[in-house]
C-alpha atoms as one frame of an Amber mdcrd trajectory, in Angstrom:
protein
  31.231 -44.215  15.438  28.064 -42.778  17.017  28.320 -39.053  17.853  25.707
 -37.470  20.130  25.324 -33.713  20.185  25.993 -32.056  23.513  23.099 -30.518
  25.397  24.395 -27.026  24.587  24.701 -27.908  20.904  21.157 -29.265  20.838
  19.892 -26.082  22.527  21.643 -23.892  19.937  20.210 -26.025  17.136  16.689
 -25.804  18.603  16.974 -22.018  19.056  18.130 -21.592  15.452  15.247 -23.708
  14.189  12.760 -21.685  16.276  14.112 -18.400  14.837  13.945 -19.757  11.299
  10.297 -20.765  11.710   9.130 -17.632  13.561   7.417 -15.160  11.219   9.166
 -11.813  10.989   6.864  -8.823  11.371   7.271  -6.350   8.581   7.620  -2.761
   9.594   4.172  -1.180   9.527   3.646   0.880   6.369   2.386   4.448   6.673
  -1.199   4.504   5.371  -3.179   7.273   3.715  -6.914   7.390   2.995  -8.595
   8.441  -0.230 -12.386   8.539  -0.708 -14.255   8.477  -3.974 -17.600  10.220
  -3.630 -19.947  11.291  -6.437 -17.227  10.921  -9.085 -14.679  13.003  -7.134
 -11.600  12.193  -5.051 -11.551  13.413  -1.450  -9.088  14.927  -0.791  -7.970
  16.031  -4.235  -4.401  16.558  -2.995  -2.805  13.987  -0.730   0.622  14.616
   0.823   2.794  11.524   1.280   6.361  11.137   2.528   9.029  11.103  -0.178
  11.475   8.210  -0.296   9.179   6.042   1.845   7.084   3.007   0.931   3.392
   3.559   1.798  -0.120   2.155   1.479  -3.032   4.043  -0.085  -6.407   2.900
   1.263  -9.198   3.712  -1.198 -12.936   3.592  -0.528 -15.613   4.238  -3.154
 -18.708   5.665  -1.474 -20.496   5.668  -4.829 -22.996   5.970  -6.255 -21.270
   4.355  -9.273 -18.036   2.557 -10.069 -14.818   4.548 -10.277 -11.161   3.944
 -10.942  -7.947   5.216  -9.400  -5.473   5.496 -12.266  -2.069   7.111 -12.659
  -0.053   6.705 -15.831   3.052   8.196 -14.187   2.857   5.876 -11.174   1.758
   2.878 -13.259  -1.125   2.116 -10.912  -4.803   1.479 -11.474  -7.621   0.035
  -9.419 -11.338  -0.130 -10.264 -13.736  -0.053  -7.324 -17.446  -0.862  -7.366
 -19.744   1.342  -5.279 -19.219   0.573  -1.579 -15.928  -1.264  -2.234 -12.624
  -0.651  -0.473  -9.147  -1.660  -1.558  -5.539  -0.576  -1.295  -2.408   0.021
  -3.345   1.200  -0.248  -2.165   3.585   2.402  -3.465   7.344   2.039  -3.625
   9.311   5.098  -2.444   8.574   8.152  -4.583  11.012  10.931  -5.354   9.842
  14.376  -4.198   7.314  15.730  -6.664   3.697  15.816  -7.779   2.040  12.747
  -9.287  -1.382  13.134 -10.921  -4.147  10.533 -10.827  -7.649  10.385 -12.279
 -10.799   8.314 -12.610 -11.831   6.948 -16.006 -15.546   6.870 -15.197 -15.739
  10.618 -14.384 -12.746  12.182 -16.200 -14.020  15.766 -15.808 -14.384  15.627
 -12.024 -12.279  12.702 -10.769  -8.881  14.411 -10.709  -6.271  14.396  -7.959
  -2.614  14.373  -7.103  -0.124  12.816  -4.705   2.517  15.236  -3.485   5.632
  13.501  -2.183   7.586  15.709   0.245
């Protein structure tokens, strides 16, 4: 027995296939900027929303290499002079989270404050 799908059935099948193959846009992440300049973080305190995923955009203006590192947040990223990169953070509970740079430990100090 040869069964042919109805026109309506074929349309539903085609629409379902189109939806399955269409890329879903992720909700845009809030982004925050952090500069590294002369072995210091600018700003030293960065307020971020608590309980919200976010992106931290980091740019090292130099003159040397520096690292963003946080033991508490389990994040680290080394940037050459002139380099830019980013880190994605899962939702943080309200609080203060310290970070530092290994190349200039006396001056490269900062904190994220989740509110």
